[in-house]
N, C-alpha and C positions, 0 to 999 in steps of 0.2 A: 436815777443815776446808775450807771453801770457799776456793778460791785467792785471791780478792780479800780476804776476811777475814784470811787468813794474811799476805798482803803488808802490809795496813794495820796489823796487830798486831805483826809481827816487824821491819819495816824502818822506820827513822825518819829517814834522811838522804836527801833528795829533791832531785835536780838538776832544776830546772824550765826546760826549754829553750824559749826564745821568751817568757820572762816579760816582760810589759810593765810600765812604770811608771804606766800609766793605770789608775786604780782601777775604771773601768767595764768594763775588758776581762776576759773569763773567766779568763785566765791569772793575773791579779792577784788576782781574787776567790778562786780556788782556792788559790793559794799563801798568801794571807793567812789563809784559813780553816784550812789545815793548820798554819801557823806558830802560830796561836792555840791549837791543840790539841797543841802540844808537838813537832811535827816540825821538824827542821832543814831549812830551805829554802836552796838554793844557786841563785841566779839565773844563768841562762846566756843572755846576750844581748850580742853584740859592740858594740852601740850604747850600752850603759849601763855605769856604774861601780858603781851601788848601787841596790837595790830592797828595800823592806821592811826597811831597816836592815842588809841583808846585802850584802857585796861581790859584784859580778857578774863573771862570767868569759866570755871570748869563745866558748869551746866546752867540751865535757865533759872532754876530755883535759887541759885546763889547770887543772882544779880540784885543789887539793892535798888529800890524804887520800882516804878511802874514800867511795864513793857507793853507796847501796843501790838506789835507784830513779831511773831517768831518765824523767821525765814530759815528754812531747812535746806542745807547743802550736805546731806549725809545719805548713806545708802538707805533704801526703803525699809530694811529690817530695823533700822535705828529709830524710825519715825514714831512707833507707838510710845516708847519711853519719852521722847521729846514732846509729844502731844500731851502726855500726862503732866510733864513739867509745865507746859504752857497753860494747862487747865489750873494747876496748883498756883501758878503765878498770876492768874486772872488776866492773861493776855486777851486781846480782843480778836486777833486773827492768827491763824496758822497758814503759812504760805509754803507749799512744797514745790521747790524748784524742779525743773526737768531732771529726771534721774533719781529724785527723792520721793516719788509718788508711792503712797501706801494707802489704798482705798479704805481698808479697815480702820486705820488710824485717822483718816479724814472723817469717816463716819462717826467715830468716837468724839472727835473735836466738835462736830456739828451737834451731836446729842448733848454735849456739855454747853452749847450755846455760843460757840466761837464761829466766826466767819472762817471759811476755808477756801483757799485758792490752790488748785493742784495743776502741776504740769506746764506752767508758763513762767517765763523769766521776769522777775521784778524790774530789772533794768530795761529790757525790751518793751515791757508794757508801759513803763514811765516815758520812755523815748517816744513811743507811739502816741501817747496822749499829748506830749509836748508838740509833736509834729502836727497833730490835728488842731491844736489850739492856735498854731501859727498860720494855718491855711486861710 
């Protein structure tokens, strides 16, 4: 199975790091799309208390319970710290959205045994798989 299809079908709890409360921002659009399709969204943004009806957390390690995917919507220089948090949280996947790519951080996540997806949009990939399944 395609690694992206595997992630999207097997993992349902997604920490969205850098999730904005602004509906016009890509992080909000992607999180809302995924939430509407049954994924559990956990906002990670120290400036917010709630987004999309979900409690927001200041960082990945402060989230109670398990996290499957850490979806990064931050600048590339923030990725190493977020990857370390994902490793500490025992997440299964680090997903770096377009614009959040940091290859050294991706390498670190892979060395720690996490699946890593870099430079593609989670919403776009999910939509593409849905379109294929309806053909």
